[in-house]
N, C-alpha and C positions, 0 to 999 in steps of 0.2 A: 605502664603508662596509665595516664589519667586524661580520661576522655569524656567530654560533656557532649551530649546530644541533645540538640535543641527540637522539641517534637514529641509527644508520646502518643502519636497515631500508630498507624501499622508499620511505617518504615521506621520510625525512631526506636519502636518496642523491638522489631524484628533485629535492628542493626546493635542495641543493647544486649540482646541475647546473644548474639553471636561474640560479640567483644568480651562479655563476661565468662563464656564459655572456655576463652582463652587466657581467663585471669586478670584480665585489665580491671581497672578502677572506674566505674561509669556513674557519671550523674546525667540522669534525664530530666530535663526542665521543660513546663508547659505553662501556658498562659491560664489554662481552664483548671476546674475543681479536680480533675482526675483524667484517667487515660482515655483515648478515643472518643473524645468528646465532640469531635467535629466530623470530616469526611468519612473517617472509619467508622462511624456511629452507627448507620443504617442504611448501608450499601445493599446492592440486589443480592449479596451472600453466595455468589457463585465462584468458584475457582475454574476458570474454563481457560485453557491454552486454546480451546476450538475458537474463541473469539476475541483473539487477541489483535484484532484489524485496527488502525488508528482510525480515527473519525474523520481526517482528511482523505478520504476514498476519492477516486476517478468519479466526478460528477458532483462532488459536494457544493460545488461553486455555485451551480444551477439552481441546486436545492434551497442553498442559502436564500438565494435572492428571491426564488419563487415562494419561500415561506416568510420571508422578512413581514414582521408586522403581525401575522397570524397567531393568534395567542393558543391555538389547538394544534400546531405544527411540531413535529418530534424535534425539530433542529431550529430554534428563535435565535435571531440576532435583533437585539434592541438598537435602535439608532445611537442611542446615549454611550453605548459601549464602543462606538467607532473609532474616536479620538485614540483610544488606549491598544488600538488593534493594528495599526497601520502598518509596522514593521512586521511585527509578528504575523499579522494576518497575509502579507504577500509571502512570508516562508511558508506558512500553513497551506496556501493554495498551491506553491509551487509543490511541494510536496505530495498533493493529491494527483499529480501526473502518474501514469501505471508504473513506471520503472520504479520511481521513488518510494510510493505505495507499497511495491510487491519487496523493495529490500526492506522497508520500517517492518513490514507484517512480519517477515523471516525473524528479525532481530527480535521483537516482541515475544513471536512464539517460543523461541529458542528460551527466551527467559521464563515464560509461563511453564514451560516443561520443566524446567530445572525448579521453578519453584514448587512444583507438585513433589520432586524429588525432597526436596527440602522439608517441606511439611509432614511427608510421610516419615522421614528420619528423625523430625522433631517427637512425631506422635509414637515411634517405637521406643526413643530413648526417654520421654517423658510423656506417656499418655493422659489428655484431660478431654474433657467433654466441652463441645461449643456447637451443637445440634448440628452435627456433621452426618454427612451421608456420602456414599460412593457409589451413585446410582446412573451416573451420567446426566447430560443434561440433552434437550431437544430443542432444535429450531423448527418452527412451522410456518409452513407455507401455504398460501391462498390462491395461488394460479399457477398453470403450467409454465410459463415462461420463467417465473421464479425457481422452480423445482428444475427446470432443463438447465438454467445458468448455475444452480447448486451442482448438479451433477458434474458438470464440466470443472468445477473446482475441487472435485474430489481428489485428483491426483497430485493437485498440488500441496492440499492439506497432508495428505499420505506421505508426501517428499518432506513435508517439515515434521513428520513424527505424530501427526494426528490422526486417530483411528476415527472412521465416520463410516456411517452405515445410510443409504438412502432408503427411505421407508414411503409404502405407501398409505392410503389412508387408513386402512385396515390395521396396517402395522402401527401406525402412531396411535390409534386407540387402544391398542394390544399394550404399547407401553405406557400409556397415559389413559386409564379407564375415564377420569375424571373431564377429558376433552369430548366425549362422546355427544352429552346434551346439546352442545352448541357447534358440533364441529362439521356442520353439513358443507362449511366452504372450503374446507382445508382439504387440497388435494396431495398432501403428503408432508414429509418433514426430513430432517439430517438427525441421525443421533449420533452422540459423541459419548462413548461410553468412559472415557477416562476423565471425564468432568467431575468435580465434587462441589459440594455445598457446605455451607457452614457460617454462622452468625460471627461475624470478623468483630463485632464490639465484644461478644463472650470471649473469642479467642484473645484478644488484646488483655482482658481483665485476668484471665487464666495465666498468660504468659507474664504479663506482671507480677503475680502471686510467685510464679516459679522463679524469675529471675531477683525479686526482693531476697529469696533465701541465698542468693549467691552475693550478696551485699551491694546490688545495683541502688544507687540512692535515686528517688523521686521527689522532685519540688515541684509543687503545683502552685497556679495562682501566681506565676512569676513572668514577668514581662520582661524581654530581652529589649532596652533600649538603644544599645550602643555596643559595638566593639571596639576595642582597644588595639590598635596596630602599631607594632614597630619593626623595622626592618623586613617588610613584607611578611610579619608573622603577627598572628593574634596573640595578644598578651592576656586577654581577659575580656569579660564581659560586663557590662554596666546594666543592673536591673533594678526593678522596684525593692527587691530584696537585698540590695546590696552587689557587691562586686565578686565575680567568681572566676578562678583561673583554671586552666587545664595544659596539658602538652598537645591536645588535639581536640577539634572541634566538628561535629557532624550537624549538618543542619539538614533537618527532616521536617519542616515546617509547611509542607504542601504548597497551597497558592499562595502563602504569605511570605515563602521564602525570598522571592525577588525583593520584596520590601524590606526585608531586614538586612540585606546586604546592599541597599544603596549607597551608605555610607563608606562602604569600602570600595565604591565606584566599580562594583562587578554587576553587570548585567545578565540577568537569567531570562531566556526568553519562555517563559511562562506566563500563562493567563488563567484565570479561573473561568470555569465551565460549571455552570450550576445545574445541579441534577436534582429530582424530586424522589422520595419512595413514599410509600405508605404501607403500614403493616397491620393486619387483620387477625383477629382470633377466629380459628376454625372449629373451636368446641361443638358447635351445634352442625357442622356440615356432615350430611349423611356419606358423600363422597369427597374424600380429600385428595388433592393432588398429592403426587409421592415424588414428583421430580421436576427441577427446573425447566421453563417453557420459554423460548424465546423468540420474540418477534421483533426482527432486524428494522423492519420497515418503520415500525413505531418506535424503535430506540427502547424498547420495555423488556425488561426480563421479569418473569413471575416465579419465584423460590418458594417452595414450604421448608419452613424452619422450626421442626418439632411440630405443634398445634399452633403454629402462627403462620401466615402467608406473606411473603413480603415482596412487594411489585415495585420496582425500581427504574428509573429511565429517564429520558427526555433530555435535550441539551439545551442551554439557555447561555447565551454571551450576555451577560448584564453587569460586568465588572464585579465588585465586592457585595453585591445587593444579597443578603440573606432573607428578605422576605418572603413568607410563604404564601404563593400564589393560589387562590382557591381555583382558579380555573385551570391551572397548570396540575393542580393535586386530582381535580375532577379527569382530566384528560388521562391520568395514569390508573385511575379507579376504573373508568371506562374500558379500558383495556382488560383488567381484571373480569369484568362481568360478561365482556364478550367473548372471554374463554371459558368462564365458569359462572353461568348464571345462577348457581346457587349462592354465588357472594350477594346478589341482590336482594336475596330473601332473608339473607342471616346476618345481616350487618346494619347497624343505625350510625350516625354521623359519629355518635360519641365513642363509638369503637374503632374507628378509622385513626391510627395514629400517624399523622403527616409528619413528614421532615424534609430538609433540605441541605445541600452539603456543596461545596465547591470542589469540582475536580481540578487539580493541577495540571495543566495540558501544556506540553511543550509544543513548539512550531511545527515539529516533523512529528509530533505524535509517540515519541521513544522517550522514555525518562532519562534522567541526567543522573548518574552516579559517578563517584571517585573525586580525584584531584581537582582542585582550582588553582588559579594563578598565586593564590595566597596559600604558602606553604604548609600550615596544619589547618586549613578548612577543607573538610570533604563534604559531598553534596549527595543526598538521597532523596530525591524530590521529581516533581514533574510526571507521574505516573497515570495522570488523568483519570479514565473511568476503569482503569485496570489495576488498581492499587491492591484489592485483594488476590487478584491472580498473580500477581508480581513482588508483594512484601517480602517473605521468607526468602527468596532467592535473591532480592536485592540487597535485603539484610547482610547475607553471606558474602555477596561479592563486595560490597563495600568494605565489610572486616576485613577481607584479604587484602584489598590494596591499601588500608590503613597499615598493617601487619606486613607488609612487602610479602605476602604470599602470592601463589599464583592462584587467580580465581580458575573454578572448575570449568567455568566456560568464557569465551573471550569477551572481556570486558570493554574492548576499545569502542565498540559502536555506541555505547552509553555515556561515554565521556564528553564532559563540558567542552572539550577540545575541539569538537565537530562543529560547533558554533562560532570559534574563534579564529577560524583560519582566513 
C-alpha cells in the first residue's frame, strides 16, 4: 500500500517508521525544510507516564480566571483567543470534572506506558543515541499540603502501572544533589523511577535516517493546499510542488491539522496551546543536574540533556501566534535559577536559546488517532504537551489501524468518533 504522511514531527515520523517496518511505500511531506522543526523541536525532553495528566484538571477553571491577563502566570488565556475557543472551551472545561479527568488520565497513562515499551523495543532493534537517560524523574514540592495530596494519589498511580516513591527533603537531595544549594523550601518530592529523558529532535533526526534506508521518501518545503475528494475518499493532495496521490493518508500535522481538513468539512476539536523552552549550556557548571525535575504548580520541567539543560513549560492560549514573548521566557528562566542558582552565575543572555511551539490540544486532553468519516484518511494528532511521551506508541497504534491489525492496547478511547456522537 502507498501511504502519504502529512507532518514530519514525532507523530509523523513514528507512524512512517511502523508503516515501513510492514513494507508499505511511505512518503512523508512537510512544509518545513527538515524533520521536527516545529513542536517536536525543543520540548521538555521527558518521556514520563507519571505526568500524563490532561491540563483540564479539576480546578483549572478558577485558575484560568485568576491568571487571565497576568504575564507571569503558568496558564495564560489571552482575550484575543476567546472567539476561537467557545465550543472547544466548553468541552475542555466539562472534562475538568473529576470523573472525566480521571478517565482521561487513565487513557493517557495507558498510552504513555505503552509508548515506553515501543521506545525500548525500537532501541533494542535499532540502537541510536539521542541524549537518552533512564534515571527516572522527580516532582518537587514546597509545602506539606501538596506533599500530603501527592501521597493520597500514590495508590491511583500504582493502579495505573506507575512506580512512585515519596521522598523527604534529605532523600530529594540524595537523588538530585544539585538541588541542595537552594532547596531549603523543599519539603519533599515524588520519584518516578521508570521515566526517561531524551532529545526529541535528535530522536526524530536519527529515526528519519533509519527509515530512509527503508526507502521512505521525505519531501520538504511542501505546502498541502487542498485535498481532492471523490465518493468520500481522498484521491490526492494538491501542493505547491504538484499533485500527489496514495492509497491512504495520515494527518500528523499537530496544531495545524484542523486547518488542513477544513475543506473536507471535517471538524477536529484541537486548539494550539503555546509553550516555551530555553536550552542552556552547562559546560562550566560545577554541579550539574542529572535528572529531570518537575514543578507542577509552575507548569515547568527542567531536564538535563547531556551537557545542556532544557527547561520547558507554561501554557498560553493565544491562537497560532508564534512570537517569542521575552517575559514568558524570563518566567521559565526564573524557575531554573530558583532550583539551580548556579545558572545565574554561569549564563549570559547570548547563551540562552529560547524557543516556542504550539501544542495541539484536544478538548478532552486525549489525542485523536485512527479512522475518520473519510474512508482513507487517518489521524495521529492532538497530543498536547504529551507528544514525546506518546509518540512511538501512537505511531504503532495508527499503523495497526491502517493495516487492519489489532492494536496492543484498546484504541477506542483515542478515536475521533468520541466527538461525533
